[in-house]
LOLUMVO-393833 format. One record per residue (C-alpha): residue number from 1; residue in one letter; x, y, z. Coordinates in Angstrom, 2 decimals, always signed. Example, Ala and Ser with C-alpha at 12.3 -4.5 7.8 and 13.67 -1.06 7.14 Angstrom:
2
1, A, +12.30, -4.50, +7.80
2, S, +13.67, -1.06, +7.14
//
This chain:
477
1, X, +91.13, +103.38, +71.69
2, X, +92.31, +103.87, +75.11
3, X, +92.72, +101.46, +77.93
4, X, +93.18, +101.86, +81.72
5, X, +96.33, +100.70, +82.87
6, X, +96.54, +99.54, +86.45
7, X, +100.42, +99.86, +86.41
8, X, +100.88, +103.86, +85.37
9, X, +97.07, +104.32, +86.61
10, X, +96.09, +106.28, +83.79
11, X, +94.13, +105.78, +80.33
12, X, +96.39, +104.91, +77.56
13, X, +96.14, +104.65, +73.75
14, X, +96.16, +101.09, +73.00
15, X, +98.72, +100.33, +70.27
16, X, +99.64, +96.72, +69.95
17, X, +103.35, +95.55, +69.76
18, X, +102.56, +94.17, +66.60
19, X, +100.44, +95.58, +63.94
20, X, +96.95, +94.05, +63.91
21, X, +97.63, +91.58, +66.13
22, X, +96.93, +91.57, +70.20
23, X, +98.76, +89.17, +72.87
24, X, +96.22, +88.87, +75.76
25, X, +97.12, +86.58, +78.94
26, X, +94.59, +86.13, +81.64
27, X, +94.90, +84.52, +84.89
28, X, +92.57, +81.58, +85.04
29, X, +91.42, +79.28, +87.80
30, X, +92.86, +77.55, +90.58
31, X, +90.83, +74.07, +90.35
32, X, +90.14, +73.01, +93.63
33, X, +86.30, +73.68, +93.97
34, X, +83.28, +74.82, +91.85
35, X, +83.33, +77.82, +89.92
36, X, +81.00, +80.41, +91.50
37, X, +79.79, +83.62, +89.95
38, X, +82.59, +85.58, +90.83
39, X, +84.72, +83.74, +88.65
40, X, +81.89, +84.27, +86.14
41, X, +82.46, +87.69, +86.03
42, X, +86.42, +87.96, +85.46
43, X, +85.94, +85.23, +82.88
44, X, +83.12, +86.92, +81.10
45, X, +84.97, +90.60, +81.30
46, X, +87.83, +89.38, +79.42
47, X, +85.37, +87.59, +77.06
48, X, +84.14, +90.82, +76.08
49, X, +87.39, +92.20, +75.81
50, X, +88.29, +89.97, +73.48
51, X, +85.48, +89.81, +71.36
52, X, +85.61, +93.60, +71.10
53, X, +89.46, +93.28, +70.02
54, X, +88.20, +90.64, +67.24
55, X, +85.14, +92.90, +66.58
56, X, +87.84, +95.63, +65.67
57, X, +89.66, +93.34, +63.25
58, X, +92.46, +92.40, +65.69
59, X, +93.98, +88.83, +65.35
60, X, +93.85, +88.09, +68.96
61, X, +95.87, +85.51, +70.80
62, X, +93.84, +84.49, +73.96
63, X, +96.12, +82.51, +76.88
64, X, +94.39, +81.61, +80.04
65, X, +96.31, +79.31, +82.14
66, X, +95.22, +76.61, +84.82
67, X, +96.78, +76.38, +88.15
68, X, +96.50, +72.56, +88.52
69, X, +98.86, +71.97, +91.69
70, X, +98.40, +74.02, +94.69
71, X, +98.52, +74.12, +98.22
72, X, +94.38, +74.35, +98.10
73, X, +94.15, +71.56, +95.61
74, X, +96.70, +69.39, +98.04
75, X, +94.60, +70.23, +100.91
76, X, +91.20, +68.85, +99.38
77, X, +93.16, +65.86, +98.16
78, X, +94.47, +65.18, +101.37
79, X, +90.91, +65.38, +102.67
80, X, +89.74, +62.92, +100.08
81, X, +92.74, +60.51, +100.72
82, X, +92.12, +60.23, +104.61
83, X, +88.26, +59.68, +104.13
84, X, +89.20, +56.89, +101.82
85, X, +92.15, +55.56, +104.34
86, X, +94.29, +55.95, +101.18
87, X, +98.24, +55.75, +101.73
88, X, +100.28, +58.97, +101.59
89, X, +101.71, +57.42, +98.23
90, X, +97.97, +57.94, +96.77
91, X, +97.91, +61.95, +97.27
92, X, +99.47, +62.53, +93.78
93, X, +96.84, +60.57, +92.17
94, X, +94.11, +62.00, +94.33
95, X, +95.60, +65.61, +93.77
96, X, +95.47, +64.80, +89.62
97, X, +91.75, +63.36, +90.09
98, X, +90.68, +66.73, +92.11
99, X, +92.27, +69.51, +89.50
100, X, +90.80, +67.26, +86.79
101, X, +87.20, +67.12, +88.47
102, X, +87.19, +70.81, +88.75
103, X, +88.62, +71.73, +85.51
104, X, +85.95, +69.82, +83.89
105, X, +83.47, +71.50, +85.76
106, X, +84.99, +75.00, +85.00
107, X, +85.15, +74.08, +81.32
108, X, +81.35, +73.07, +81.65
109, X, +80.05, +76.24, +83.20
110, X, +82.17, +78.32, +80.95
111, X, +80.50, +76.82, +77.89
112, X, +77.00, +76.92, +79.71
113, X, +77.93, +80.94, +80.10
114, X, +78.73, +80.98, +76.09
115, X, +82.60, +82.15, +77.20
116, X, +85.02, +81.61, +74.53
117, X, +87.27, +79.22, +74.98
118, X, +91.01, +80.62, +75.26
119, X, +93.67, +79.90, +72.23
120, X, +95.99, +78.24, +74.60
121, X, +95.01, +76.95, +77.96
122, X, +98.21, +76.02, +79.44
123, X, +98.55, +73.69, +82.98
124, X, +100.90, +74.57, +85.60
125, X, +101.81, +70.78, +85.51
126, X, +102.75, +70.81, +81.80
127, X, +105.37, +73.61, +82.50
128, X, +107.29, +72.84, +85.57
129, X, +110.42, +71.98, +83.61
130, X, +109.94, +75.45, +81.98
131, X, +109.57, +77.13, +85.51
132, X, +112.96, +75.27, +86.81
133, X, +114.71, +76.70, +84.04
134, X, +113.07, +80.22, +84.65
135, X, +113.93, +79.63, +88.34
136, X, +117.65, +79.04, +87.52
137, X, +117.79, +81.83, +85.14
138, X, +116.95, +83.91, +88.61
139, X, +119.46, +82.29, +90.77
140, X, +122.17, +82.87, +87.81
141, X, +121.29, +86.45, +87.74
142, X, +121.39, +87.07, +91.45
143, X, +117.81, +87.46, +91.70
144, X, +117.09, +84.45, +93.55
145, X, +118.43, +82.10, +95.99
146, X, +118.27, +78.35, +97.38
147, X, +117.94, +77.08, +100.70
148, X, +118.01, +73.40, +101.68
149, X, +115.60, +72.36, +98.69
150, X, +113.46, +75.93, +98.76
151, X, +114.10, +78.81, +96.03
152, X, +113.09, +81.86, +96.94
153, X, +112.73, +85.29, +95.00
154, X, +115.19, +88.18, +96.78
155, X, +112.93, +91.32, +96.86
156, X, +115.75, +93.48, +97.77
157, X, +117.34, +92.89, +94.02
158, X, +113.80, +94.49, +92.71
159, X, +114.23, +98.02, +92.70
160, X, +110.68, +98.87, +91.54
161, X, +108.94, +96.55, +93.74
162, X, +105.24, +97.80, +94.62
163, X, +104.99, +100.02, +91.74
164, X, +101.74, +98.08, +90.46
165, X, +100.19, +97.59, +93.98
166, X, +101.29, +101.30, +94.67
167, X, +102.96, +100.23, +97.88
168, X, +106.14, +101.18, +99.93
169, X, +108.24, +98.14, +100.33
170, X, +109.31, +99.55, +103.81
171, X, +105.64, +99.63, +104.90
172, X, +105.13, +96.18, +103.60
173, X, +107.95, +94.75, +105.19
174, X, +107.24, +96.10, +108.72
175, X, +104.25, +93.70, +108.65
176, X, +105.42, +90.90, +107.16
177, X, +106.61, +87.86, +109.34
178, X, +108.59, +84.56, +108.26
179, X, +106.47, +81.38, +108.42
180, X, +107.66, +78.60, +110.82
181, X, +109.65, +76.36, +108.77
182, X, +110.66, +78.56, +106.14
183, X, +114.34, +79.57, +105.75
184, X, +114.20, +82.90, +103.40
185, X, +116.39, +85.74, +103.86
186, X, +113.58, +88.60, +103.93
187, X, +109.92, +87.92, +105.09
188, X, +109.23, +89.82, +101.94
189, X, +110.64, +87.29, +99.71
190, X, +108.39, +84.72, +97.83
191, X, +108.61, +80.83, +96.99
192, X, +110.01, +80.11, +93.25
193, X, +110.28, +76.54, +94.30
194, X, +109.12, +74.41, +97.31
195, X, +110.82, +71.35, +98.81
196, X, +108.86, +68.40, +98.44
197, X, +106.84, +67.17, +101.43
198, X, +106.37, +63.70, +102.52
199, X, +103.37, +62.10, +100.30
200, X, +102.67, +65.51, +98.56
201, X, +103.13, +65.55, +94.65
202, X, +106.86, +66.47, +93.60
203, X, +108.84, +66.90, +90.64
204, X, +112.58, +66.57, +90.08
205, X, +114.98, +69.90, +89.89
206, X, +118.52, +70.74, +90.61
207, X, +117.53, +71.12, +94.34
208, X, +115.92, +68.08, +94.81
209, X, +112.34, +67.15, +94.51
210, X, +109.50, +69.89, +94.95
211, X, +106.76, +71.58, +93.14
212, X, +106.50, +75.28, +91.71
213, X, +105.64, +78.21, +93.64
214, X, +102.53, +80.09, +92.61
215, X, +103.81, +83.14, +90.83
216, X, +106.53, +81.72, +88.47
217, X, +104.13, +79.65, +86.50
218, X, +102.32, +82.68, +84.85
219, X, +105.76, +84.17, +83.99
220, X, +106.81, +81.17, +82.47
221, X, +103.80, +80.56, +80.40
222, X, +103.24, +84.06, +79.08
223, X, +106.70, +84.56, +77.87
224, X, +107.00, +81.05, +76.14
225, X, +103.66, +81.48, +74.53
226, X, +103.23, +85.37, +74.14
227, X, +106.70, +86.65, +73.96
228, X, +108.75, +88.12, +76.73
229, X, +106.90, +91.34, +76.14
230, X, +103.03, +91.21, +75.06
231, X, +99.98, +93.64, +75.11
232, X, +97.52, +92.77, +77.71
233, X, +97.74, +90.96, +81.13
234, X, +94.46, +90.50, +83.09
235, X, +92.89, +89.34, +86.09
236, X, +90.67, +90.41, +89.15
237, X, +92.01, +93.07, +91.24
238, X, +92.54, +90.79, +94.17
239, X, +95.56, +89.53, +92.17
240, X, +97.27, +92.69, +91.99
241, X, +99.01, +91.89, +95.32
242, X, +101.12, +89.96, +95.68
243, X, +100.47, +87.80, +92.75
244, X, +100.81, +90.34, +89.87
245, X, +103.43, +92.36, +91.86
246, X, +105.61, +89.11, +92.56
247, X, +105.09, +88.61, +88.54
248, X, +106.45, +91.65, +87.57
249, X, +109.41, +91.33, +89.95
250, X, +110.49, +87.82, +88.79
251, X, +110.04, +88.60, +84.87
252, X, +111.80, +91.87, +85.16
253, X, +114.42, +90.00, +87.19
254, X, +114.96, +87.53, +84.58
255, X, +115.26, +90.04, +81.90
256, X, +112.17, +90.28, +80.27
257, X, +109.92, +93.46, +79.53
258, X, +106.79, +91.40, +80.45
259, X, +103.32, +93.08, +80.21
260, X, +103.05, +96.36, +78.56
261, X, +99.16, +96.89, +79.63
262, X, +97.59, +95.62, +82.80
263, X, +93.75, +95.16, +83.28
264, X, +91.73, +94.13, +86.41
265, X, +88.36, +93.85, +87.23
266, X, +86.54, +94.53, +90.36
267, X, +85.24, +91.78, +92.55
268, X, +81.48, +90.76, +93.02
269, X, +79.45, +90.94, +96.57
270, X, +76.21, +89.19, +97.30
271, X, +73.72, +91.79, +98.89
272, X, +76.95, +93.80, +99.62
273, X, +78.49, +91.22, +101.52
274, X, +81.83, +89.20, +100.23
275, X, +80.52, +85.75, +99.01
276, X, +81.79, +82.97, +101.43
277, X, +80.43, +79.22, +101.96
278, X, +80.53, +79.86, +105.46
279, X, +78.08, +82.73, +105.23
280, X, +75.63, +80.62, +103.14
281, X, +75.63, +83.35, +100.49
282, X, +78.10, +81.26, +97.97
283, X, +76.37, +80.94, +94.47
284, X, +77.92, +78.39, +92.19
285, X, +77.45, +78.95, +88.04
286, X, +75.26, +75.84, +87.95
287, X, +73.23, +76.90, +90.78
288, X, +72.44, +80.42, +88.91
289, X, +71.56, +78.66, +85.94
290, X, +69.70, +76.02, +87.77
291, X, +67.50, +79.08, +89.18
292, X, +67.70, +81.55, +86.31
293, X, +67.66, +79.05, +83.15
294, X, +69.36, +82.37, +81.35
295, X, +73.16, +83.26, +81.51
296, X, +72.23, +86.31, +79.82
297, X, +70.84, +87.71, +82.84
298, X, +74.21, +87.44, +84.73
299, X, +76.06, +88.71, +81.78
300, X, +73.39, +91.92, +81.91
301, X, +74.30, +92.50, +85.26
302, X, +77.85, +92.53, +84.89
303, X, +77.62, +95.10, +81.78
304, X, +75.70, +97.59, +83.64
305, X, +78.81, +98.40, +85.99
306, X, +82.04, +99.24, +84.81
307, X, +84.31, +96.45, +84.44
308, X, +87.14, +98.13, +87.14
309, X, +84.06, +98.97, +89.56
310, X, +82.45, +96.38, +92.13
311, X, +79.15, +94.71, +91.30
312, X, +76.76, +93.53, +93.96
313, X, +74.64, +90.89, +93.03
314, X, +70.93, +90.66, +94.55
315, X, +67.77, +88.92, +93.33
316, X, +66.13, +92.41, +92.63
317, X, +68.51, +93.11, +90.09
318, X, +68.46, +90.00, +88.32
319, X, +64.53, +90.74, +88.21
320, X, +65.83, +93.95, +86.48
321, X, +67.70, +91.92, +84.04
322, X, +65.03, +89.67, +83.06
323, X, +62.77, +92.98, +81.87
324, X, +66.17, +94.17, +80.12
325, X, +66.44, +90.93, +78.01
326, X, +62.64, +90.85, +76.90
327, X, +62.81, +94.26, +75.57
328, X, +65.74, +92.74, +73.40
329, X, +63.95, +89.27, +72.68
330, X, +60.38, +90.97, +71.96
331, X, +62.09, +93.31, +69.42
332, X, +64.12, +90.48, +67.71
333, X, +60.97, +88.45, +67.43
334, X, +59.08, +91.44, +65.71
335, X, +61.99, +91.51, +63.46
336, X, +61.68, +87.80, +62.64
337, X, +57.92, +88.29, +62.26
338, X, +58.32, +91.21, +59.98
339, X, +61.04, +89.70, +57.73
340, X, +59.12, +88.73, +54.37
341, X, +57.13, +92.03, +54.97
342, X, +59.81, +94.07, +55.02
343, X, +61.15, +92.06, +51.92
344, X, +58.21, +93.41, +50.22
345, X, +58.51, +96.95, +51.15
346, X, +62.36, +97.18, +50.03
347, X, +61.67, +99.05, +47.23
348, X, +63.40, +102.23, +48.69
349, X, +65.78, +104.39, +46.40
350, X, +69.37, +104.74, +47.28
351, X, +69.22, +108.18, +48.99
352, X, +66.68, +106.63, +51.40
353, X, +68.95, +103.55, +51.73
354, X, +72.00, +105.85, +52.64
355, X, +69.75, +107.91, +54.98
356, X, +68.80, +104.98, +56.91
357, X, +72.41, +103.35, +57.32
358, X, +73.57, +106.60, +58.56
359, X, +70.96, +106.87, +61.00
360, X, +71.87, +103.38, +62.22
361, X, +75.43, +103.88, +61.92
362, X, +75.07, +106.97, +64.56
363, X, +74.05, +103.83, +67.34
364, X, +77.00, +102.15, +65.67
365, X, +79.49, +104.69, +66.70
366, X, +77.79, +105.59, +69.79
367, X, +78.47, +101.93, +70.88
368, X, +82.16, +101.84, +69.26
369, X, +82.95, +105.24, +70.90
370, X, +82.05, +103.98, +74.43
371, X, +84.04, +100.46, +74.15
372, X, +86.91, +102.32, +72.83
373, X, +86.90, +104.19, +76.05
374, X, +88.41, +101.62, +78.63
375, X, +85.86, +99.25, +77.62
376, X, +82.88, +101.18, +79.13
377, X, +80.27, +98.10, +78.61
378, X, +77.42, +100.20, +80.51
379, X, +77.48, +102.89, +78.03
380, X, +77.84, +100.51, +75.18
381, X, +75.15, +98.69, +76.41
382, X, +72.92, +102.12, +76.50
383, X, +73.88, +102.70, +73.07
384, X, +72.65, +99.21, +72.24
385, X, +68.91, +99.81, +74.18
386, X, +68.88, +103.07, +72.49
387, X, +68.63, +101.37, +69.13
388, X, +66.49, +98.97, +70.26
389, X, +63.96, +101.62, +71.26
390, X, +64.28, +103.75, +67.73
391, X, +63.85, +100.38, +65.89
392, X, +60.78, +99.87, +67.87
393, X, +59.46, +103.35, +66.91
394, X, +60.61, +102.41, +63.38
395, X, +59.30, +98.90, +63.09
396, X, +57.58, +99.51, +59.81
397, X, +60.63, +101.03, +57.98
398, X, +61.82, +98.00, +56.32
399, X, +65.14, +100.02, +55.31
400, X, +65.96, +100.70, +58.81
401, X, +65.01, +97.63, +60.51
402, X, +67.27, +95.51, +58.49
403, X, +70.54, +97.48, +59.25
404, X, +69.34, +97.87, +63.09
405, X, +69.05, +94.13, +63.34
406, X, +72.71, +93.87, +61.96
407, X, +73.75, +96.30, +64.11
408, X, +72.19, +94.81, +66.97
409, X, +73.59, +91.46, +66.34
410, X, +77.17, +93.18, +65.95
411, X, +76.65, +94.69, +69.38
412, X, +75.21, +91.18, +71.19
413, X, +78.07, +89.48, +69.66
414, X, +80.66, +91.63, +71.57
415, X, +78.45, +91.27, +74.53
416, X, +77.99, +87.06, +73.95
417, X, +74.29, +87.90, +74.31
418, X, +71.54, +85.59, +72.63
419, X, +69.63, +87.65, +70.43
420, X, +68.05, +85.36, +67.45
421, X, +66.45, +82.45, +69.19
422, X, +63.04, +82.33, +69.63
423, X, +61.38, +82.21, +73.23
424, X, +58.69, +80.05, +71.88
425, X, +58.83, +76.52, +74.02
426, X, +58.56, +72.68, +73.58
427, X, +54.75, +71.96, +73.03
428, X, +54.74, +75.37, +70.60
429, X, +51.87, +72.92, +68.70
430, X, +49.60, +72.89, +71.75
431, X, +49.80, +76.60, +72.22
432, X, +49.47, +77.27, +68.51
433, X, +45.86, +75.42, +69.03
434, X, +44.90, +77.52, +72.07
435, X, +46.06, +80.58, +70.39
436, X, +44.07, +79.52, +67.24
437, X, +40.85, +78.86, +69.62
438, X, +41.10, +82.10, +70.97
439, X, +41.06, +83.56, +67.82
440, X, +38.04, +81.84, +66.82
441, X, +36.29, +82.75, +70.06
442, X, +36.73, +86.41, +69.35
443, X, +35.43, +85.97, +66.23
444, X, +32.22, +84.65, +67.38
445, X, +32.54, +87.42, +70.15
446, X, +32.65, +85.01, +72.69
447, X, +35.10, +87.08, +74.89
448, X, +34.26, +85.10, +78.07
449, X, +35.89, +81.81, +76.44
450, X, +38.79, +84.19, +74.78
451, X, +39.63, +85.33, +78.11
452, X, +39.56, +81.91, +79.62
453, X, +42.11, +80.43, +77.00
454, X, +44.31, +83.93, +77.67
455, X, +44.27, +83.11, +81.47
456, X, +45.23, +79.43, +80.81
457, X, +48.17, +80.45, +78.64
458, X, +49.47, +83.01, +80.90
459, X, +49.18, +80.13, +83.86
460, X, +51.51, +78.21, +81.34
461, X, +54.05, +81.40, +81.30
462, X, +52.50, +82.27, +77.91
463, X, +52.57, +85.87, +76.91
464, X, +50.07, +86.73, +73.82
465, X, +50.33, +89.77, +71.84
466, X, +47.89, +90.66, +69.34
467, X, +49.02, +92.29, +66.19
468, X, +47.60, +93.69, +62.96
469, X, +48.79, +90.52, +61.46
470, X, +47.27, +88.42, +64.37
471, X, +48.13, +87.21, +67.57
472, X, +51.71, +86.20, +68.53
473, X, +52.99, +84.43, +71.58
474, X, +56.27, +84.13, +73.43
475, X, +57.57, +82.39, +76.60
476, X, +57.94, +84.53, +79.98
477, X, +61.43, +84.79, +80.72
//
């Protein structure tokens, strides 16, 4: 199994630190607004990574942090406090209210998408004492300094700074500026601790009341939960600089080996344009699900592009994903209908069973080879659909279909796709009655009435399929 390491810019053989166990840390949400489908992509990509590692029988510890105190959260809280004419001393409570509201919404949306919850979900506000100790250690080692209550990391002490983003420090410094109010030595130095501003949330520290900088939280959390060195650190490609670059600098500055492999997913655009509320192309996760009803359509869109590449969202592509999903569901309903017949036909000899298994194993191997090659999800999905095609051809071969169904469910489990459920809707009894009436009309050769009933069902979004065992129906996606 090989994974592309953003740090070395090569595919490397994946050998976990501890045999059979994998530690994964993924940068989670900053909870100041509703989660959108760009957040969904990152969360989904690393959900598939986790699921596949578990499919490979690794014991995975999956950590996803929450930034629940931050400039953006405080600014939103200030706006609410101002609109409600609250005092400055109410700002901390209002900040907590904002972060809780949007974290609850994030959890709801992840559940609606079928994203597995993390094993550990540390919040920044829960880790402030450990972040203070981390900053103290960096000062002691000569890697950071304090100025009037602010603590900064000294970039000049990080010999390898820029190695993740592949940038030259001198060139970065030439464009950097010290913002008004900052007292750092160098424009590239970054804050580990910020002195408290009037009315803003703050916590005690050796340098006076304040709050942590953004970057230090991930270093403190990951080392506390996974150890000073762990297997995989993930996040969006937009986090490479400065966030992940600064994480490496401060962790190595504190004497920690930190992450061995860095994985980054590409970003999402809408009709080839960056998503932004100001452009009116912002799609929240809930908005998508209200419109399209099925999270699998978004997942299939993501699966059709390699995780490291950008993906462009269009309604035309979502329509294509509906067709892909229908292929899966139609087959699974066929397999469910054929199950009783398949059980009756299962009287095969051992050689035939072995030959059937080997035939299905060919598709399973194709799937695993793709996923073992840097989680190549498009090729893994292609293997799954090739098995769908082959199973449709061999639908009357119960030995094959039984093995194929198991393999398809395993692949769908890795991708977090819903395969087993029926598309039949509420009001199934009424649909069954109309289907039976149509069958009676056909038996009487009253084809005009049969066509009328089919058309009426079609208008209700019901698709009929006449099979050798009778008429079956399903609801359109």
